[in-house]
DRENMARPA-419282 format. One record per residue (C-alpha): x, y, z. Coordinates in nm, 3 decimals, padded with zeros to 5 digits, m for minus. Layout:
BEGIN
R         x         y         z
R         X         Y         Z
...
***
This chain:
BEGIN
R         x         y         z
R    02.051   m00.008    05.198
R    01.867    00.211    04.950
R    02.003    00.123    04.597
R    01.997    00.492    04.500
R    02.209    00.576    04.788
R    02.465    00.312    04.703
R    02.481    00.423    04.353
R    02.522    00.788    04.432
R    02.806    00.697    04.672
R    02.967    00.466    04.405
R    02.959    00.747    04.145
R    03.113    01.013    04.362
R    03.377    00.752    04.499
R    03.486    00.683    04.135
R    03.676    01.015    04.166
R    03.913    00.799    04.382
R    03.943    00.566    04.072
R    04.062    00.842    03.861
R    04.288    00.971    04.149
R    04.455    00.622    04.164
R    04.483    00.583    03.796
R    04.624    00.922    03.730
R    04.883    00.893    04.006
R    05.036    00.565    03.879
R    04.979    00.573    03.505
R    05.276    00.794    03.455
R    05.513    00.507    03.564
R    05.464    00.339    03.232
R    05.554    00.652    03.037
R    05.827    00.828    03.237
R    06.138    00.665    03.087
R    06.020    00.711    02.737
R    05.929    01.084    02.802
R    06.283    01.141    02.947
R    06.446    00.996    02.629
R    06.194    01.162    02.384
R    06.255    01.515    02.512
R    06.614    01.467    02.624
R    06.527    01.578    02.982
R    06.792    01.637    03.244
R    06.742    01.460    03.586
R    06.620    01.788    03.736
R    06.369    01.842    03.458
R    06.261    01.487    03.460
R    06.197    01.511    03.821
R    05.991    01.824    03.773
R    05.783    01.668    03.496
R    05.717    01.363    03.706
R    05.631    01.548    04.018
R    05.410    01.818    03.852
R    05.095    01.617    03.947
R    05.189    01.570    04.299
R    05.238    01.937    04.348
R    04.905    01.991    04.177
R    04.742    01.781    04.449
R    04.888    02.015    04.706
R    04.724    02.315    04.550
R    04.394    02.123    04.482
R    04.370    02.011    04.832
R    04.437    02.357    04.966
R    04.173    02.533    04.757
R    03.921    02.247    04.725
R    03.696    02.375    04.995
R    03.614    02.701    04.811
R    03.438    02.537    04.493
R    03.293    02.265    04.719
R    03.120    02.527    04.940
R    03.061    02.801    04.675
R    02.927    02.602    04.387
R    02.806    02.279    04.561
R    02.930    01.930    04.602
R    02.771    01.802    04.273
R    02.922    02.085    04.055
R    03.261    02.030    04.214
R    03.250    01.661    04.142
R    03.159    01.733    03.783
R    03.454    01.980    03.750
R    03.688    01.719    03.882
R    03.588    01.481    03.602
R    03.635    01.770    03.347
R    03.979    01.839    03.474
R    04.082    01.479    03.462
R    03.948    01.456    03.102
R    04.145    01.768    02.987
R    04.458    01.672    03.178
R    04.461    01.316    03.030
R    04.404    01.424    02.667
R    04.650    01.714    02.689
R    04.934    01.504    02.840
R    04.867    01.250    02.575
R    04.897    01.498    02.294
R    05.173    01.714    02.449
R    05.452    01.798    02.214
R    05.697    01.943    02.464
R    05.772    01.904    02.841
R    05.621    02.239    02.956
R    05.279    02.163    02.806
R    05.309    01.810    02.949
R    05.374    01.953    03.297
R    05.072    02.180    03.280
R    04.854    01.889    03.187
R    04.984    01.682    03.468
R    04.946    01.972    03.709
R    04.579    02.003    03.617
R    04.538    01.633    03.683
R    04.700    01.682    04.020
R    04.461    01.971    04.101
R    04.172    01.720    04.023
R    04.319    01.471    04.261
R    04.353    01.731    04.539
R    04.004    01.855    04.512
R    03.869    01.501    04.480
R    04.008    01.421    04.834
R    03.797    01.713    04.956
R    03.465    01.676    04.776
R    03.418    01.310    04.723
R    03.438    01.173    05.088
R    03.257    01.481    05.212
R    02.966    01.430    04.974
R    02.927    01.066    05.072
R    02.941    01.137    05.453
R    02.663    01.390    05.408
R    02.421    01.168    05.231
R    02.503    00.847    05.410
R    02.314    00.721    05.721
R    02.525    00.666    06.030
R    02.509    00.286    06.013
R    02.661    00.271    05.666
R    02.858    00.585    05.641
R    03.194    00.427    05.702
R    03.177    00.180    05.421
R    03.019    00.414    05.182
R    03.277    00.684    05.237
R    03.548    00.411    05.247
R    03.467    00.322    04.883
R    03.677    00.637    04.784
R    03.986    00.477    04.919
R    03.889    00.138    04.780
R    03.860    00.303    04.434
R    04.201    00.462    04.468
R    04.364    00.125    04.524
R    04.145   m00.030    04.240
R    04.256    00.252    04.011
R    04.627    00.195    04.085
R    04.586   m00.174    03.983
R    04.405   m00.097    03.672
R    04.667    00.151    03.570
R    04.925   m00.109    03.596
R    04.731   m00.354    03.401
R    04.642   m00.082    03.135
R    05.011    00.013    03.099
R    05.113   m00.350    03.048
R    04.843   m00.403    02.784
R    04.936   m00.099    02.592
R    05.310   m00.117    02.622
R    05.344   m00.297    02.278
R    05.182   m00.027    02.066
R    05.517    00.108    01.955
R    05.679    00.455    01.993
R    05.350    00.623    02.079
R    05.242    00.361    02.347
R    05.304    00.624    02.628
R    05.052    00.855    02.466
R    04.791    00.580    02.467
R    04.875    00.491    02.836
R    04.810    00.854    02.932
R    04.512    00.929    02.698
R    04.312    00.613    02.781
R    04.210    00.788    03.097
R    03.990    01.010    02.903
R    03.736    00.731    02.872
R    03.670    00.675    03.243
R    03.696    01.049    03.299
R    03.412    01.108    03.047
R    03.200    00.831    03.197
R    03.250    00.972    03.555
R    03.158    01.325    03.447
R    02.843    01.201    03.278
R    02.745    00.992    03.588
R    02.801    01.288    03.815
R    02.535    01.475    03.619
R    02.277    01.214    03.754
R    02.341    01.240    04.124
R    02.164    01.498    04.355
R    02.313    01.774    04.548
R    02.391    01.721    04.917
R    02.084    01.803    05.139
R    02.319    01.948    05.400
R    02.487    02.186    05.145
R    02.141    02.295    05.023
R    02.030    02.386    05.373
R    02.359    02.524    05.517
R    02.476    02.710    05.216
R    02.166    02.781    05.009
R    01.893    02.787    05.268
R    01.688    02.573    05.021
R    01.486    02.353    05.246
R    01.226    02.229    04.993
R    01.516    02.103    04.761
R    01.691    01.937    05.058
R    01.361    01.779    05.162
R    01.323    01.645    04.805
R    01.673    01.479    04.828
R    01.592    01.334    05.174
R    01.284    01.168    05.020
R    01.503    01.006    04.762
R    01.747    00.879    05.033
R    01.469    00.746    05.250
R    01.171    00.683    05.028
R    00.998    00.462    05.287
R    01.024    00.719    05.566
R    00.699    00.908    05.671
R    00.669    01.255    05.567
R    00.676    01.393    05.928
R    00.992    01.208    05.990
R    01.159    01.364    05.678
R    01.033    01.705    05.794
R    01.197    01.658    06.126
R    01.528    01.570    05.972
R    01.508    01.876    05.755
R    01.422    02.090    06.053
R    01.705    01.935    06.252
R    01.951    02.004    05.976
R    01.827    02.364    05.943
R    01.860    02.416    06.324
R    02.219    02.275    06.329
R    02.306    02.500    06.038
R    02.155    02.807    06.217
R    02.355    02.720    06.534
R    02.671    02.696    06.341
R    02.614    03.012    06.141
R    02.572    03.193    06.463
R    02.914    03.096    06.592
R    03.249    03.252    06.499
R    03.476    03.127    06.215
R    03.672    02.813    06.159
R    03.981    02.890    06.362
R    03.820    02.908    06.714
R    03.884    02.733    07.034
R    03.579    02.500    07.015
R    03.702    02.363    06.689
R    04.044    02.261    06.837
R    03.977    01.893    06.871
R    03.837    01.827    06.509
R    04.120    02.051    06.348
R    04.389    01.859    06.558
R    04.234    01.516    06.450
R    04.215    01.615    06.091
R    04.583    01.736    06.083
R    04.727    01.446    06.287
R    04.544    01.160    06.109
R    04.688    01.293    05.781
R    05.040    01.365    05.933
R    05.060    01.011    06.088
R    04.927    00.859    05.759
R    05.233    00.998    05.565
R    05.477    00.948    05.858
R    05.422    00.579    05.839
R    05.625    00.595    05.522
R    05.341    00.451    05.311
R    05.406    00.677    04.999
R    05.768    00.642    05.018
R    05.739    00.256    05.033
R    05.473    00.245    04.763
R    05.666    00.462    04.513
R    06.003    00.309    04.581
R    05.914   m00.046    04.646
R    06.150   m00.186    04.368
R    06.440    00.015    04.508
R    06.372   m00.112    04.852
R    06.359   m00.482    04.743
R    06.672   m00.433    04.541
R    06.844   m00.315    04.867
R    06.781   m00.671    04.995
R    06.972   m00.822    04.711
R    06.677   m00.904    04.474
R    06.743   m00.843    04.107
R    06.537   m00.576    03.924
R    06.286   m00.817    03.778
R    06.224   m00.984    04.098
R    06.192   m00.665    04.274
R    05.929   m00.540    04.020
R    05.744   m00.866    04.065
R    05.740   m00.818    04.447
R    05.605   m00.458    04.399
R    05.309   m00.595    04.197
R    05.228   m00.814    04.500
R    05.214   m00.490    04.698
R    04.931   m00.371    04.483
R    04.725   m00.692    04.514
R    04.784   m00.697    04.896
R    04.673   m00.332    04.920
R    04.335   m00.412    04.726
R    04.259   m00.720    04.925
R    04.302   m00.559    05.269
R    04.143   m00.228    05.166
R    03.840   m00.436    05.088
R    03.869   m00.603    05.419
R    03.884   m00.266    05.598
R    03.585   m00.133    05.406
R    03.391   m00.441    05.541
R    03.506   m00.392    05.897
R    03.481   m00.008    05.933
R    03.119   m00.004    06.032
R    03.140   m00.326    06.229
R    03.443   m00.262    06.444
R    03.472    00.116    06.417
R    03.726    00.367    06.303
R    03.913    00.368    06.637
R    03.963   m00.005    06.647
R    04.086   m00.013    06.280
R    04.352    00.257    06.376
R    04.455    00.037    06.671
R    04.485   m00.275    06.448
R    04.680   m00.077    06.188
R    04.912    00.077    06.444
R    05.011   m00.258    06.599
R    05.055   m00.390    06.242
R    05.279   m00.082    06.153
R    05.501   m00.117    06.459
R    05.551   m00.493    06.414
R    05.625   m00.482    06.028
R    05.841   m00.174    06.039
R    06.031   m00.286    06.348
R    06.101   m00.615    06.187
R    06.209   m00.443    05.870
R    06.456   m00.224    06.060
R    06.594   m00.541    06.250
R    06.623   m00.724    05.920
R    06.842   m00.443    05.760
R    07.050   m00.400    06.063
R    07.130   m00.775    06.094
R    07.122   m00.847    05.730
R    06.840   m01.099    05.753
R    06.712   m00.977    05.421
R    06.485   m01.284    05.348
R    06.201   m01.149    05.573
R    06.193   m00.808    05.428
R    05.934   m00.879    05.150
R    05.700   m01.039    05.401
R    05.741   m00.736    05.633
R    05.654   m00.496    05.351
R    05.344   m00.690    05.255
R    05.243   m00.697    05.630
R    05.293   m00.321    05.637
R    05.083   m00.265    05.331
R    04.813   m00.482    05.494
R    04.828   m00.292    05.809
R    04.799    00.038    05.630
R    04.513   m00.082    05.406
R    04.293   m00.205    05.688
R    04.380    00.084    05.927
R    04.491    00.434    05.815
R    04.395    00.374    05.452
R    04.045    00.260    05.532
R    03.986    00.536    05.796
R    04.153    00.866    05.690
R    03.906    01.002    05.448
R    03.609    00.876    05.644
R    03.715    01.017    05.978
R    03.807    01.372    05.846
R    03.463    01.391    05.678
R    03.284    01.308    05.996
R    03.412    01.544    06.257
R    03.336    01.890    06.127
R    02.992    02.068    06.129
R    02.821    02.136    05.804
R    02.938    02.493    05.754
R    03.305    02.395    05.798
R    03.311    02.043    05.665
R    03.461    02.133    05.321
R    03.729    02.350    05.508
R    03.808    02.075    05.744
R    03.835    01.823    05.480
R    04.063    02.064    05.274
R    04.292    02.111    05.585
R    04.333    01.736    05.635
R    04.385    01.671    05.266
R    04.642    01.952    05.236
R    04.835    01.818    05.537
R    04.828    01.475    05.371
R    04.957    01.585    05.042
R    05.221    01.841    05.149
R    05.390    01.565    05.367
R    05.349    01.311    05.073
R    05.520    01.546    04.835
R    05.797    01.628    05.079
R    05.863    01.261    05.175
R    05.847    01.154    04.821
R    06.099    01.405    04.716
R    06.346    01.348    05.000
R    06.322    00.968    05.032
R    06.572    00.872    04.770
R    06.829    01.107    04.930
R    06.733    00.975    05.284
R    06.796    00.613    05.202
R    07.140    00.695    05.065
R    07.236    00.928    05.351
R    07.110    00.688    05.627
R    07.117    00.310    05.677
R    06.790    00.152    05.562
R    06.745    00.012    05.907
R    06.749    00.357    06.069
R    06.489    00.486    05.821
R    06.254    00.200    05.895
R    06.319    00.247    06.267
R    06.218    00.618    06.240
R    05.886    00.526    06.070
R    05.821    00.263    06.343
R    05.891    00.527    06.613
R    05.633    00.762    06.449
R    05.365    00.475    06.459
R    05.434    00.433    06.839
R    05.338    00.798    06.865
R    05.034    00.734    06.651
R    04.924    00.449    06.877
R    04.945    00.687    07.171
R    04.742    00.950    06.980
R    04.477    00.700    06.900
R    04.459    00.590    07.266
R    04.444    00.952    07.409
R    04.251    01.158    07.143
R    04.078    00.976    06.876
R    03.692    00.930    06.932
R    03.492    00.647    06.799
R    03.244    00.761    06.535
R    03.087    00.446    06.435
R    02.704    00.454    06.424
R    02.692    00.820    06.540
R    02.510    01.094    06.353
R    02.728    01.392    06.235
R    02.559    01.613    06.487
R    02.632    01.361    06.769
R    02.998    01.338    06.674
R    03.029    01.716    06.686
R    02.863    01.719    07.030
R    03.115    01.454    07.146
R    03.395    01.667    07.027
R    03.274    01.975    07.207
R    03.212    02.168    06.886
R    02.975    02.453    06.941
***
């Protein structure tokens, strides 16, 4: 693989690291903030959820800057938003300023789920597109672990430790922003949105320095022809776009209806329901982070070898088995197997949906509508994440835990049927071949 191509993909995927870090870093500061500012439970919930609702807005509007200003400039802007959000939240003197700062970070997260996987999919060759675009998910998981470690290391700095926890993210944000200045623009955007074929050809030469000039000219011509064909068609919401739109919405819908965010955010609470003490429950939840990282790496290694559809099959069967056993354990009070089932669930997610979601959405839309399609899938993901995370504490008190896990298990049976009936295999296919397979015209 071209080392430049790997480096560009790595830089853009580091938006995922900032995403994961920003999402979890608040866990080390939330209790102190509630006490410091005397927040009521309702205001505390709003302050903690500000970033999550920012992701909803960011994912909804993320296609606009990505298409209008370009993939590179949008990635740069994401880094600046993370930088401002981290410093502002660290120096906040009252809750409303803090909420605005966290909301800005959430917008950066939402836009990152549009721009970063999309950029990588547009510069990557078919044979390595899965593992390169999958680095975004890997960096999310890695960022989550680093945030936990960072919080632990900074926790003994006294009354202002929480400010250091939040402010430390300014350093990786600054490094990421600087690195984004060194990557090129997507050649597909240069052709489809700017009509700048010479600039696109220059980037293609950097991507494939050993390719003959005639081959690069043919690639640029093919991209221009595909762009012209797409520009001649009606808008995004048309009949021939039905299949990729449904895939983007449903892969994001099923991702959240597995219960993944609810289980990740409330893992200690779930473990305490089994009779574990708070310390033991917290220790078990740290194991979730390690399991997530290991199996995300495995999914990244397998995605271009086994394919996206195969990983979704593996993940679906793993979901059904682990969630089904969790439900049985709570109904029958065989609580000893619950931690193992939760770890198995996390492994199934990391190797299946977690590895596939951002890659698959970034592959199935034509150049002109790729940002809009990525935004649609990302928005679906985040709106269901926000709703489920908000409702989960009430759900587990209103219904028996066994019934909640049974519901998630049933949804994963539906996912398995969806994968069987509707999801195409995109491994090793060019983006144009995938669109042809889906009947996009």
